N, C-alpha and C positions, 0 to 999 in steps of 0.2 A: 314352483307354481307352473313355470313354462313346461317343465318335463311332464307334469301331470296333465296339462292341456294337450300336449302332443300324444300322450298315451290315450287320452279320451278320444282324440281325433282318429287315431289308428283303430281303436275299438269300433268307433262309428263307421269307419270305412269297411271294416271286416263284416260288421252286421249288415251294412247296406249291400255289400257284395253277396252275402249269404241270402238276403232277401231277393236280389235280382236272380240268383241262381235258382232259388225256389220257384220264382215266377216263371222261369223258362222251362221248368220240368213239366213234361206233358202229364195231364191228369191220368191217374190210374184207371184202367178199364175194369168195368164190373165183370163179375162171373158170367152174367148173361151175355154181355158183349163178346167175351172170349168164346163162349159156346156158339153164338151165332156165326162168328167168323170161322170157327172150326167146321160147322156144318156147310158153310158156303165153300170152304176150301175142299172138303171131301166131295161135295157136289160137283165142283168144277173138275176135279180129277176124274170122276166117273163120266162126266160129259165128254171130256177129251178122249176117254177110252171108248166112247160110243155106247156106254151103258146108260141110256136115257131114263129107264124106270127108276134106277137107284139114284141117279142125279136128281130126278124130280123129288124123290123122298127126302133127300138131304136138304134141298132148297126149301121145301115145305116146312121142314123142322127149323131151318134158319129163320124163316118168316115168322113162325109161331113164337120163337124165343124173342125176336126183335120186337114183335107186337106186345109181348108180355111186359116190356119195360118202355114201350113207346120210343124206341130209338129210331128217329126219323131216317137217318142215313142208312142204317142197317136194313130197315124195311124196304127202302128204295132199291138197295143192292139185291136183296132177295127177290123182289118182284121183277127186276130186270133179268136176273138169272132164270127165274121161272118162265118168263116169256121166251127166252132162248130155247129152253127145253121143249116147251109146248110147240114152238115152230118146228123144231126137229122132229116132233111126233106127228106133224101135220094137223095140229089142233090150233088153227089160227085164231078162232074166236076167243079161246081161253088165253092165248098169248096177248091179244089186243086188250083184253080185260085187265091183265096185269099191268100193261103199259099205261093204260088210261088211269089205273089206280095211282100211278106216280104223277101223271100229267095233271089230273083234274081233282084230286082230293084236296079240298080247301082247309081241312082240319090239321094237316101235318105240314111241318116246315121243311119241305124238300128243297134242296138248293137248286138254283137255276141250272147248274151243271147236270144234276141228276135228271131234271125235267127235260133239258135239252137232249140228253142221251135217250130218254124214253121217246121223245118226238122223232129223233133220228131212227130209232129202231122201228117205230111205227111206219115211217116212210119206207124203210127197207122191206118190211113185212108185206106191204100192200102194193109195192111198185109194179109188180108183174100184172096184177089183176085190175088195178085202179090207179093209173098214172096221175089222175087229177088229185085224188086223195093223198097220194104220195107227195106231190108237189106242195099241197097245203100243209102236211105234217112237216115237210122239210123247211118251209118258210117259218113255221112255228119254232122249229129247232134253231134256226138261224137267229130269230129274234131273241130267244131265251139265252143263246150262247153269247151274243154280242161279238165284239172284236176278238175276245180271248176266252176260251174255255177248253176243257180237256178233249172235247170231241170236235173242235173247230176243223181240223184237217179232214176228219171223216165226213163232216157235213159238206165240205167243198168237193171231196171226191164224189159223193153222191150227186151233187149238183152237176159235176162234169159228166158223169154217166148219163144222167137224164137229158142233158143238153145234147150229147152225142146220139142218144136214142131218138131224139127229135130232129136230128139232122143239122144241129147248130154246132158244127165242128170247131169254129173259131172260139165260140163261147166255152165249149167243153175243154179246149186246150188251155184257155186262160184259167178256168177253175182248177184244173189238174195241176197247173204250175203253182198256183197259190196254195193248193193243198200240200204240195211237196215242201213248201217253206213253212207251213204251219204245223207239220207233224213232228213228233219227237224222234230223235235219231234212233232210239231203240225200238221204234214201232216198225219193224222191218216189213211185215206183210202189208201194212197200210201204205208205206212208202212205195212198195212194189206196185200196189194198185194205182197210185198216182202216176208212176212212170209208165205203166201199161196203158192207162187212159191217155197219156200224152202221145204214146206211140200210135194208138188207135186214131187219135185226132189228126196226127200228121198223115196217116194213110188216107183218111177221109178227105183231107185237104190236098191230096195228090202230090204230096212231098214225101214219098216213102223213104228217101235217103235220110231224112231228119229223124225218122222213127227208129232207126237201127240202134243208136246209142241208148236211149231210154229203155228200149225193150231188152237189150242185152244186160243192162243193169238190173232190170226187174227180174230177169231169169236168174241172175246170180243170187239175188236176195231170196227168191222163192226156192231155189235149190238148197240154199243154206237152211231154210225153214222146213224143207221136206214137204212142200205144199204141192201135191201131185196135180190137182186140177189147175192151179195157177201156172205150173210149169208147162202143162199142155197148152194153155192159152197163150203164154209167151212164145212158144215155138210156132204155134199157128200164125200168130201175128208177124213174127220174124220172117216166116215164109211169104206172107203177103207183102211185106216190105221189100222182099227180094224178087218180086215178080219179073223184073227186067233181067234177072240172072237165073235162068231156069234150073241149073244144076244146084245152086245154093238153095233155091226155094224147095226143090225136091228133097234136099238133105234135111232141112228144118221140118218139113211135113212128114218125112219118114220117122224122124225122132219123135214128133208129136204123136204119130200113130203107135209107136212102140210104147210110149208112156200111157196112152189111152188103153192099149191092150192089157198092159200089166195092171192098170187100175180098174179094169173091167168097165171102162167108160164106153158103152156100146155106141152112143151117139157120136162120140169123138172118133171112134174107129171108122164109122160110116162116113163122117164128114171128111176125114183125112184121106180116105180111099178115093172119094170123088175129086178132091184137090189133086192128088197124085196122078189120077187118070187124065187130068186136064193139062198137065205139064208136057210140053212138046219134048220129044226125044231127039 
């Protein structure tokens, strides 16, 4: 009798373990979800290659497939991707329409993370032409994100940027330092942004010596990522941080000019030429 009870207990444990394993298995994705993800992946590949028309076509197909099964998250992803392409094409109104479709559609259950990302992208899109609207969108992103979400570090970086643009260097430094702590370790470009913003803040606070270390780290990350425009900015700021050492400043600005020339960055070439002319010999 006892042996039978033990066998029954073992069977029960095995069945329970099987049920727990089954519960932990992620649900199978539908054919439509796989197709939508495929279109988004192809669209992102074309976007990174600079082929915006084909990227747009793939993201439109991803949105159509996602809408056919009302997959809330896939719809949000496709709209966010479409906004990115429209901005690259200079079609800001269409980009903002896609972002507002994620932010303000009450019928679909978009997560706060997706809505926060849409609000952040809206702030980035309008910051140059309408700083007030950018600040409002950023406040909304902050409220949606709360203390933790996937774009928390990016929100803090943009807060730092806007504070520096408004001449509030101490506030900008604080936000940039907070952003560095909030960002994932594998988000190299955004971490470089946080470091670059810290360097800019130190320069604005007239403590250029403190700017050297974060700017050097930003340059290292940007070179590993092959981000030409960011490398140019790092070298430009390193030159500014070395203003009390003319030869070192000249070296950084010469390197920045060479990067700008190779990247056909005409504004960068012109700016570095003026800076080099200002360095005493």
